[in-house]
C-alpha positions as CSV (number, residue, x, y, z in Angstrom):
1,M,-18.6,-1.0,-11.5
2,F,-18.8,2.4,-13.1
3,I,-15.7,4.5,-12.8
4,E,-14.6,7.8,-14.3
5,S,-12.2,7.7,-17.2
6,P,-8.9,9.4,-16.3
7,R,-9.5,13.0,-17.1
8,Y,-5.8,13.7,-17.5
9,T,-2.6,11.7,-17.1
10,E,0.6,13.4,-15.9
11,R,3.7,12.0,-17.5
12,F,7.0,12.2,-15.7
13,G,9.6,10.3,-17.7
14,S,8.2,6.8,-18.1
15,V,5.7,7.2,-15.3
16,R,2.0,7.7,-16.2
17,L,0.3,9.2,-13.2
18,S,-3.4,9.4,-13.6
19,H,-5.4,12.1,-11.9
20,V,-8.0,10.9,-9.4
21,Q,-10.8,8.8,-10.9
22,R,-14.0,8.7,-8.9
23,V,-16.1,5.5,-8.5
24,I,-19.5,6.5,-9.9
25,A,-21.4,3.3,-8.9
26,L,-20.2,0.2,-7.1
27,D,-22.1,-2.1,-9.4
28,S,-22.8,-1.8,-13.1
29,G,-25.2,-4.7,-13.6
30,L,-25.3,-7.4,-16.2
31,K,-27.5,-5.7,-18.8
32,S,-26.2,-2.2,-18.9
33,E,-25.7,-1.0,-22.5
34,L,-22.9,1.4,-21.7
35,P,-19.9,0.3,-23.9
36,P,-17.3,-1.5,-21.7
37,Y,-14.5,1.0,-22.5
38,G,-16.5,4.1,-21.7
39,A,-18.9,6.7,-22.9
40,M,-19.2,10.3,-21.8
41,G,-16.2,9.9,-19.5
42,V,-17.4,6.8,-17.7
43,I,-15.9,3.3,-17.9
44,K,-17.8,0.1,-17.1
45,I,-15.7,-2.5,-15.4
46,E,-17.3,-5.9,-15.9
47,E,-17.8,-8.2,-12.9
48,E,-15.9,-10.9,-14.7
49,T,-13.0,-8.6,-15.1
50,I,-12.9,-7.7,-11.4
51,K,-13.1,-11.4,-10.5
52,H,-10.3,-12.2,-12.9
53,F,-7.9,-9.9,-11.0
54,E,-9.2,-10.8,-7.5
55,D,-8.4,-14.5,-8.2
56,R,-4.8,-13.5,-9.0
57,M,-4.4,-11.2,-6.0
58,A,-3.2,-11.6,-2.4
59,V,-4.4,-9.0,0.2
60,V,-1.8,-8.4,2.9
61,I,-3.2,-7.2,6.3
62,P,-0.5,-6.0,8.7
63,V,-1.9,-6.0,12.2
64,K,-0.6,-5.1,15.7
65,D,-2.8,-5.4,18.7
66,E,-5.9,-4.1,17.0
67,K,-9.4,-4.7,18.4
68,L,-10.4,-8.3,17.5
69,K,-13.8,-7.2,16.1
70,L,-12.1,-4.7,13.8
71,F,-9.7,-7.3,12.6
72,E,-12.6,-9.8,11.9
73,G,-14.5,-7.1,10.1
74,V,-11.5,-6.2,7.8
75,V,-10.9,-9.9,6.9
76,S,-14.7,-10.4,6.2
77,G,-14.5,-7.5,3.7
78,V,-11.8,-9.1,1.5
79,P,-13.4,-10.6,-1.6
80,H,-13.7,-14.4,-1.5
81,D,-11.3,-15.2,-4.3
82,C,-8.4,-13.2,-3.0
83,L,-5.8,-14.9,-0.8
84,V,-5.7,-13.2,2.7
85,I,-2.2,-12.9,4.2
86,V,-2.1,-11.7,7.8
87,I,1.2,-10.5,9.1
88,S,0.8,-9.9,12.8
89,N,3.1,-8.3,15.3
90,S,0.6,-8.6,18.1
91,Q,1.7,-9.5,21.7
92,R,2.3,-13.1,22.8
93,G,2.4,-14.2,26.4
94,K,-0.4,-14.5,29.0
95,V,-2.8,-12.7,26.7
96,D,-1.8,-14.2,23.3
97,R,-3.5,-11.8,20.9
98,F,-1.8,-13.5,18.0
99,R,-3.5,-16.8,18.9
100,M,-6.8,-15.0,19.1
101,E,-6.3,-13.5,15.7
102,G,-5.4,-16.9,14.3
103,D,-8.5,-18.5,15.9
104,A,-10.8,-15.7,14.5
105,L,-9.3,-16.1,11.0
106,S,-9.6,-19.9,11.1
107,Q,-13.2,-19.7,12.1
108,L,-14.1,-17.3,9.4
109,C,-12.2,-19.4,6.8
110,R,-14.0,-22.5,7.9
111,F,-17.4,-20.9,7.7
112,T,-16.8,-19.4,4.3
113,I,-14.7,-22.2,2.8
114,R,-11.7,-20.0,1.9
115,K,-7.9,-20.1,2.4
116,A,-5.7,-17.7,4.2
117,L,-2.1,-17.4,5.6
118,I,-1.2,-16.0,8.9
119,A,2.3,-15.5,10.4
120,H,3.8,-13.7,13.3
121,Q,6.3,-11.0,12.3
122,K,8.8,-12.3,15.0
123,D,8.6,-16.0,13.9
124,P,12.2,-17.2,13.9
125,A,11.5,-19.4,10.8
126,I,10.6,-16.4,8.7
127,A,13.7,-14.5,9.9
128,E,15.8,-17.6,9.0
129,A,14.2,-17.7,5.6
130,A,14.8,-13.9,5.0
131,A,18.5,-14.4,6.0
132,E,18.8,-17.4,3.7
133,A,17.4,-15.3,0.9
134,G,19.9,-12.5,1.5
135,C,17.3,-10.1,2.9
136,D,19.3,-9.3,6.0
137,E,18.1,-5.7,6.0
138,L,14.8,-6.9,7.4
139,L,16.5,-8.2,10.5
140,G,17.1,-6.4,13.8
141,E,19.9,-6.9,16.3
142,D,18.0,-9.9,17.8
143,G,18.1,-11.7,14.5
144,L,14.3,-11.4,14.0
145,I,12.3,-9.3,11.6
146,R,12.3,-5.7,12.8
147,D,9.2,-4.0,14.1
148,G,7.4,-1.9,11.6
149,K,4.5,-1.8,9.1
150,S,6.9,-1.8,6.2
151,E,8.7,-4.9,7.4
152,A,5.3,-6.6,7.7
153,M,4.4,-5.6,4.2
154,V,7.7,-7.0,2.8
155,V,7.1,-10.3,4.6
156,G,3.6,-10.4,3.1
157,L,5.0,-9.7,-0.3
158,L,7.4,-12.6,0.0
159,M,4.6,-14.9,1.1
160,A,2.4,-13.7,-1.8
161,K,5.1,-14.6,-4.2
162,A,5.5,-18.0,-2.5
163,A,1.8,-18.5,-3.1
164,G,2.2,-17.6,-6.8
165,K,0.1,-14.4,-6.9
166,E,0.5,-11.9,-9.7
167,Y,-0.9,-8.9,-7.7
168,V,-0.7,-7.8,-4.1
169,G,-2.8,-5.3,-2.2
170,F,-2.5,-3.9,1.2
171,V,-5.3,-3.0,3.7
172,D,-4.8,-1.6,7.2
173,A,-6.4,-3.6,10.0
174,D,-8.0,-0.6,11.9
175,N,-10.9,0.0,9.4
176,Y,-14.4,0.1,11.0
177,F,-16.3,-0.6,7.7
178,P,-15.9,-4.0,6.1
179,G,-17.8,-2.7,3.1
180,A,-15.0,-0.2,2.5
181,V,-12.4,-3.0,2.5
182,L,-14.5,-4.8,-0.2
183,E,-14.6,-1.6,-2.3
184,Y,-10.8,-1.1,-1.9
185,V,-10.0,-4.5,-3.4
186,R,-12.6,-4.1,-6.2
187,N,-11.0,-0.7,-7.0
188,Y,-7.6,-2.4,-7.1
189,A,-8.9,-4.8,-9.7
190,A,-10.5,-2.0,-11.7
191,G,-7.3,-0.1,-11.8
192,F,-5.2,-3.1,-12.9
193,S,-7.7,-3.7,-15.7
194,L,-7.0,-0.3,-17.1
195,A,-3.2,-0.6,-17.0
196,Q,-1.2,-0.5,-20.2
197,S,1.9,-1.9,-18.5
198,P,2.6,-5.0,-16.4
199,Y,4.2,-2.5,-14.0
200,S,1.2,-0.9,-12.3
201,M,0.0,0.5,-9.0
202,V,-3.4,1.5,-7.7
203,R,-3.7,3.9,-4.7
204,I,-6.9,4.6,-2.9
205,L,-8.1,8.1,-2.1
206,W,-10.8,8.0,0.6
207,H,-14.1,9.8,-0.3
208,Y,-14.3,11.1,3.3
209,K,-12.4,10.4,6.5
210,P,-15.0,10.9,9.2
211,K,-14.0,12.2,12.6
212,I,-16.1,12.0,15.7
213,S,-15.9,15.3,17.6
214,G,-19.3,16.0,19.3
215,G,-21.0,14.9,16.1
216,L,-19.8,13.0,13.1
217,Y,-17.8,15.3,10.7
218,F,-16.9,14.0,7.3
219,R,-13.4,15.4,6.5
220,R,-11.9,15.4,3.0
221,W,-8.2,15.6,4.1
222,G,-6.0,15.0,7.0
223,R,-3.1,17.2,7.9
224,V,-0.4,14.7,7.1
225,S,-2.0,13.8,3.7
226,E,-2.3,17.4,2.6
227,T,1.3,18.2,3.5
228,T,2.8,15.0,2.0
229,N,0.9,15.5,-1.3
230,K,2.0,19.1,-1.5
231,Y,5.7,18.2,-1.4
232,L,5.4,15.2,-3.6
233,N,3.8,17.5,-6.2
234,D,6.5,20.1,-5.6
235,L,9.1,17.4,-6.4
236,I,7.6,16.8,-9.8
237,S,7.0,20.4,-10.5
238,S,10.6,21.3,-9.7
239,K,11.8,19.0,-12.5
240,T,9.1,19.6,-15.2
241,G,8.8,23.4,-14.7
242,F,5.0,23.1,-14.6
243,E,3.1,23.3,-11.3
244,T,1.0,20.2,-10.6
245,E,-1.5,18.9,-8.1
246,V,-1.7,15.4,-9.5
247,V,-0.5,13.5,-6.4
248,R,-3.4,13.0,-4.0
249,T,-2.5,9.7,-2.4
250,G,1.0,10.2,-0.9
251,N,0.1,8.4,2.4
252,A,-2.2,5.8,0.9
253,G,-2.0,2.8,3.3
254,E,-4.6,1.1,1.0
255,H,-2.8,0.5,-2.2
256,A,-1.9,-2.4,-4.5
257,M,0.8,-3.3,-7.0
258,S,1.5,-5.8,-9.7
259,M,4.1,-8.3,-8.5
260,K,6.3,-7.2,-11.3
261,L,6.4,-3.7,-9.9
262,A,6.5,-4.8,-6.3
263,E,9.7,-6.7,-6.9
264,I,11.7,-3.8,-8.3
265,L,10.9,-1.2,-5.6
266,P,12.9,-0.6,-2.4
267,Y,10.8,-0.2,0.8
268,A,11.3,2.4,3.5
269,S,11.0,1.3,7.1
270,G,7.9,2.0,9.1
271,Y,5.3,4.6,8.0
272,A,7.6,6.1,5.3
273,V,6.8,3.1,3.1
274,E,3.9,4.6,1.1
275,P,5.4,8.0,0.1
276,Q,8.8,6.3,-0.5
277,E,7.1,4.0,-3.1
278,L,6.2,7.1,-5.2
279,V,9.6,8.7,-4.6
280,S,11.4,5.6,-5.7
281,I,9.2,5.4,-8.9
282,F,10.0,9.0,-9.7
283,E,13.8,8.5,-9.0
284,N,14.1,5.3,-11.1
285,F,11.7,6.0,-13.9
286,G,11.2,9.7,-14.1
287,G,13.9,10.1,-16.7
288,I,16.0,12.5,-14.5
289,L,18.4,10.0,-12.8
290,P,20.1,7.1,-14.6
291,T,18.3,3.7,-14.4
292,K,19.4,0.2,-15.1
293,N,15.8,-1.0,-15.7
294,L,15.6,-0.1,-19.4
295,K,13.0,-2.7,-20.1
296,V,10.7,-1.2,-17.5
297,M,11.4,2.3,-18.9
298,E,10.2,1.1,-22.3
299,Q,6.9,-0.3,-20.9
300,G,6.3,2.5,-18.4
301,I,4.8,2.6,-15.0
302,D,1.0,3.1,-14.6
303,V,-0.1,4.7,-11.3
304,F,-3.9,5.0,-10.7
305,Q,-5.5,7.0,-8.0
306,I,-9.1,6.0,-7.3
307,E,-11.6,7.8,-5.0
308,T,-13.9,5.5,-3.1
309,R,-17.7,5.8,-2.5
310,N,-17.2,4.5,1.0
311,P,-15.8,6.7,3.8
312,H,-12.9,5.5,5.8
313,L,-13.3,5.5,9.6
314,H,-10.3,4.1,11.5
315,E,-8.8,4.3,14.9
316,E,-7.4,7.7,16.0
317,K,-3.9,7.1,17.3
318,G,-3.0,10.5,18.6
319,E,-1.0,13.6,17.8
320,E,2.4,11.9,18.3
321,H,1.6,9.2,15.7
322,L,0.6,11.9,13.2
323,S,3.8,13.9,13.8
324,N,5.9,10.8,13.3
325,M,4.1,10.0,10.1
326,L,4.6,13.5,8.8
327,L,8.3,13.4,9.7
328,L,8.9,10.1,8.0
329,A,6.9,11.0,4.9
330,L,8.8,14.3,4.3
331,S,12.1,12.6,5.1
332,T,11.6,10.4,2.0
333,I,11.4,13.5,-0.2
334,Y,14.0,15.5,1.7
335,H,16.7,12.8,1.2
336,S,15.8,12.0,-2.4
337,P,18.5,13.0,-5.0
338,L,15.6,14.6,-6.9
339,C,15.1,17.1,-4.1
340,G,16.8,20.5,-4.7
341,E,18.0,22.9,-2.1
342,E,15.0,25.2,-2.3
343,S,12.6,22.3,-1.8
344,K,14.7,21.0,1.2
345,Q,14.5,24.4,2.9
346,A,10.7,24.5,2.3
347,I,10.4,21.0,3.9
348,L,12.5,22.1,6.9
349,A,10.4,25.2,7.4
350,E,7.2,23.1,7.2
351,L,8.4,20.6,9.8
352,I,9.5,23.5,12.2
353,K,6.2,25.3,11.6
354,Q,4.3,22.1,12.6
355,E,6.6,21.6,15.6
356,V,7.9,18.3,14.4
357,L,11.5,19.5,14.3
358,K,13.3,22.3,16.1
359,E,15.6,24.9,14.5
360,G,18.8,23.4,13.3
361,E,17.5,19.8,13.1
362,E,17.1,17.8,10.0
363,P,14.8,14.9,9.1
364,P,16.6,11.6,9.7
365,P,17.4,9.5,6.6
366,V,14.9,6.7,6.1
367,R,16.1,3.1,6.2
368,L,15.5,1.2,3.0
369,V,15.1,-2.5,2.2
370,S,16.5,-3.5,-1.2
371,P,14.2,-4.5,-4.0
372,L,13.0,-8.1,-3.8
373,K,14.4,-8.6,-7.3
374,K,17.9,-8.5,-5.6
375,V,16.8,-11.1,-3.0
376,S,16.8,-14.8,-3.7
377,T,13.1,-15.3,-3.4
378,D,13.5,-18.9,-4.5
379,K,15.6,-19.5,-1.4
380,F,13.0,-17.8,0.8
381,I,10.2,-19.9,-0.8
382,S,12.2,-23.1,-0.5
383,H,12.9,-22.4,3.2
384,I,9.4,-21.3,4.1
385,R,7.7,-24.2,2.3
386,E,9.1,-26.5,5.0
387,D,6.8,-24.8,7.5
388,F,4.2,-23.6,5.0
389,D,1.5,-25.8,6.5
390,K,1.7,-24.0,9.9
391,Y,0.9,-20.6,8.2
392,N,-2.0,-22.1,6.2
393,V,-5.5,-21.6,7.3
394,L,-7.8,-23.9,5.4
395,G,-11.6,-23.3,5.0
């Protein structure tokens, strides 16, 4: 793979946030003479390097009642050496979509001789394991894992840790292009290979996000992404005194982390999870607020933003879904202790302008799940291993 060298790195305390790096070519060949660490602003990531990180990575796919063909395509795009972990909240009953997903996954794994894990978000055994580990914040009033994408991601993280993986990536299940999924994971591996610190994150910026409206129109930005990025950048600018546009991936559903970083971050419920990850990194390691993670501060946090070659075409879920995403994203910034009064008023004005809130209303605070480092993951693993075989799909 050929990828741009980071043109500039914004430093915010111990956080090294790289400006967007574009993928120049998806394959760099075996005989290219370009030096592996870059020439003329281009870095060659060797295939062996990519495979090294893929072998140590789990890819978590949260799914809820997606079209089965879409789901199959997404799984087929995950590189062979990665462990696939599917966390489904699909319906059970007369039409058991979860069973259908399991059957499709099992067939694919059998044909391709690979392993995967699949679990239902409402599995009582997983809820019991989470409670045993002290992760009660994941549970709803019914004693089961709450609904929500974030909750599925946390369960996936715990299962990746149980499987001994060092890196974990996330891919949404509504992607129409399996080739895009393949590229996302290769980009994760490329980003991890460039990290200076064991605490690293790779966030994907889509090259285009096509929309079908009469014809096929290749959009660069969505409304929610533009707005979230603006206020995340304002959060940094208000503390450094220098205006920045470095954040371009505030709502990146496709992203990955080293397990070391994943364990020390809190997770916001639902669709607030991706912007909250950045906000939490800024709060804990931006050097403005006190932190107890002095060792992490010394090594720093590397955040890479990589722009794909593949476009991203996914299911359109309607205006209400977008409004909810925007409200949750800006709530993470609004309620951050880094957010000053001027920024809060700007966020309120934005939400009223976009008709997400009415005059006099405020964004609701986001619900946070404590970092997994505070959870007894050993107890979760011990409890879940008793039923581990039923989650295992063997090729």
